[in-house]
C-alpha positions as CSV (number, residue, x, y, z in Angstrom):
1,M,-2.3,5.3,-20.7
2,S,-2.9,6.2,-17.0
3,D,-0.7,7.2,-14.4
4,S,-2.9,5.0,-12.3
5,A,-1.6,1.7,-10.8
6,L,-4.1,-1.0,-9.2
7,F,-2.9,-1.7,-5.3
8,L,-4.8,-4.7,-3.0
9,Y,-4.3,-4.5,0.7
10,K,-5.6,-7.2,2.7
11,I,-6.9,-6.0,6.6
12,Q,-6.7,-9.2,9.1
13,P,-8.7,-8.2,12.8
14,V,-6.4,-8.4,15.3
15,R,-9.6,-9.6,18.0
16,P,-12.0,-12.4,15.8
17,E,-13.7,-12.5,18.5
18,M,-15.0,-9.0,17.5
19,L,-16.8,-10.8,14.5
20,S,-18.4,-13.9,16.8
21,V,-18.7,-11.9,20.0
22,G,-19.1,-8.9,19.4
23,Q,-17.2,-5.5,18.8
24,T,-16.0,-3.1,22.0
25,A,-17.2,0.2,21.4
26,E,-13.9,1.6,20.1
27,E,-14.2,-1.4,17.5
28,E,-17.3,-0.2,16.3
29,H,-16.4,3.3,16.2
30,I,-13.3,2.6,13.6
31,I,-15.4,-0.3,11.8
32,S,-18.0,3.1,11.2
33,E,-14.8,5.3,10.0
34,H,-13.4,2.9,8.4
35,F,-16.5,2.3,6.1
36,T,-17.0,6.2,5.2
37,Y,-13.5,6.3,4.3
38,L,-13.5,3.2,1.8
39,K,-17.4,4.6,0.4
40,G,-16.1,7.9,0.1
41,L,-13.3,6.9,-2.3
42,T,-15.5,4.2,-3.9
43,E,-17.6,7.3,-5.1
44,A,-14.8,8.9,-6.4
45,G,-13.4,5.4,-8.7
46,V,-10.1,5.2,-6.7
47,V,-11.4,1.6,-4.5
48,L,-12.6,-0.7,-7.2
49,L,-13.8,-3.0,-4.8
50,A,-13.9,-3.5,-1.0
51,G,-15.3,-6.3,0.9
52,R,-14.4,-9.5,3.4
53,T,-14.8,-12.9,3.9
54,L,-17.6,-14.6,5.7
55,N,-16.2,-16.7,8.1
56,T,-15.8,-15.8,11.8
57,D,-12.7,-17.3,12.8
58,Y,-8.8,-16.2,13.0
59,S,-8.5,-16.9,8.9
60,C,-11.1,-13.8,8.6
61,F,-9.8,-11.0,6.3
62,G,-11.1,-8.3,3.9
63,I,-9.5,-7.3,0.5
64,V,-9.8,-3.6,-0.9
65,I,-8.8,-2.9,-4.3
66,L,-7.8,0.1,-5.5
67,S,-6.4,2.6,-8.0
68,A,-3.8,5.6,-7.2
69,K,-0.2,6.6,-8.5
């Protein structure tokens, strides 16, 4: 039996316009770093699933399912 448990986190943009109008330079940088971090965790087997909804309004969100102790 594994010592790890599955967790899910949900993330929502604080400025939904970034999905329909465009990202600021700061948002682009933060999203790029976050993507790189999640990619590394996926390759390490920690992140099992990551993605976001396709809608571009206030109801948009992303989820990550990960395994951790």
